[in-house]
ROLORO-230695 format. One record per residue (C-alpha): chain; x, y, z. Coordinates in steps of 0.05 Angstrom, whole numbers. Example, Ala and Ser with C-alpha at 12.3 -4.5 7.8 and 13.67 -1.06 7.14 Angstrom:
> c,x,y,z
> A,246,-90,156
> A,273,-21,143
END
This chain:
> c,x,y,z
> A,138,1845,1476
> A,125,1823,1416
> A,77,1840,1365
> A,49,1832,1297
> A,31,1890,1245
> A,-29,1888,1198
> A,-71,1933,1160
> A,-145,1945,1168
> A,-194,1987,1133
> A,-242,2034,1177
> A,-310,2018,1164
> A,-338,2089,1164
> A,-289,2119,1115
> A,-251,2063,1075
> A,-184,2090,1094
> A,-127,2043,1114
> A,-99,2037,1178
> A,-39,2002,1204
> A,-51,1962,1268
> A,-4,1934,1321
> A,-27,1877,1350
> A,-4,1852,1418
> A,14,1782,1445
> A,-39,1797,1501
> A,-92,1811,1438
> A,-65,1750,1390
> A,-65,1695,1447
> A,-111,1718,1491
> A,-162,1768,1467
> A,-145,1813,1513
> A,-136,1888,1497
> A,-76,1913,1535
> A,-50,1969,1480
> A,-94,1996,1424
> A,-77,1968,1360
> A,-101,2040,1328
> A,-54,2092,1376
> A,-11,2046,1420
> A,-39,2070,1476
> A,-52,2017,1541
> A,-108,2067,1574
> A,-170,2043,1562
> A,-246,2034,1597
> A,-305,1992,1600
> A,-380,2009,1582
> A,-442,1978,1563
> A,-447,1964,1485
> A,-500,2015,1476
> A,-510,2083,1441
> A,-507,2132,1508
> A,-551,2176,1465
> A,-602,2130,1451
> A,-603,2113,1529
> A,-615,2190,1547
> A,-672,2187,1487
> A,-712,2140,1516
> A,-712,2165,1588
> A,-729,2234,1553
> A,-782,2200,1519
> A,-807,2172,1587
> A,-808,2230,1621
> A,-841,2273,1582
> A,-900,2221,1578
> A,-898,2225,1650
> A,-899,2306,1645
> A,-962,2292,1591
> A,-994,2251,1646
> A,-984,2306,1700
> A,-1016,2358,1654
> A,-1073,2308,1643
> A,-1078,2308,1719
> A,-1055,2235,1727
> A,-995,2252,1766
> A,-988,2179,1799
> A,-975,2159,1719
> A,-912,2207,1721
> A,-881,2165,1760
> A,-899,2102,1728
> A,-867,2126,1669
> A,-805,2142,1701
> A,-805,2075,1737
> A,-820,2043,1669
> A,-758,2078,1636
> A,-711,2056,1697
> A,-734,1988,1687
> A,-722,1985,1611
> A,-655,2018,1628
> A,-639,1963,1683
> A,-665,1914,1632
> A,-608,1940,1584
> A,-559,1951,1628
> A,-564,1872,1649
> A,-571,1844,1581
> A,-518,1881,1538
> A,-442,1857,1536
> A,-387,1904,1567
> A,-338,1936,1516
> A,-264,1965,1520
> A,-259,2038,1495
> A,-182,2068,1492
> A,-182,2137,1518
> A,-135,2160,1468
> A,-170,2146,1400
> A,-237,2125,1427
> A,-231,2059,1394
> A,-286,2006,1409
> A,-262,1929,1426
> A,-323,1888,1420
> A,-318,1813,1428
> A,-255,1821,1474
> A,-239,1786,1530
> A,-245,1835,1587
> A,-181,1858,1616
> A,-185,1866,1697
> A,-142,1927,1691
> A,-193,1966,1666
> A,-241,2011,1700
> A,-305,2045,1687
> A,-308,2108,1650
> A,-262,2169,1688
> A,-274,2239,1669
> A,-211,2262,1696
> A,-175,2210,1649
> A,-216,2228,1592
> A,-203,2302,1602
> A,-132,2287,1604
> A,-130,2251,1535
> A,-181,2299,1510
> A,-132,2359,1530
> A,-179,2387,1577
> A,-143,2379,1632
> A,-98,2427,1666
> A,-59,2385,1715
END
């Protein structure tokens, strides 16, 4: 496996970072080894801020509770359904991204690697040093 070294600047802190780009990244735009930490354990998820998604559902749930408080219990379910439909719409429209378990680097606009699976809490615990086994 040959690779190419390059340097990039972090968009958040303006720190220069050395990157090692593998052949798969250079030739096929497929992430197989993280250029930042050189680990090879990744997961895929939709390109959407999870905290914003939870916030949207909380807002719809609170609207539903207001409807119950105003004695319109049917609209509670309408609010929850609307929140779920919005979530489903975002899920259908947003692209998937690859994320490194070890350093949390997100790879947008890369071709998906079929070896990468959705988030696995056990694997994340290992890389976050929370796992005992």
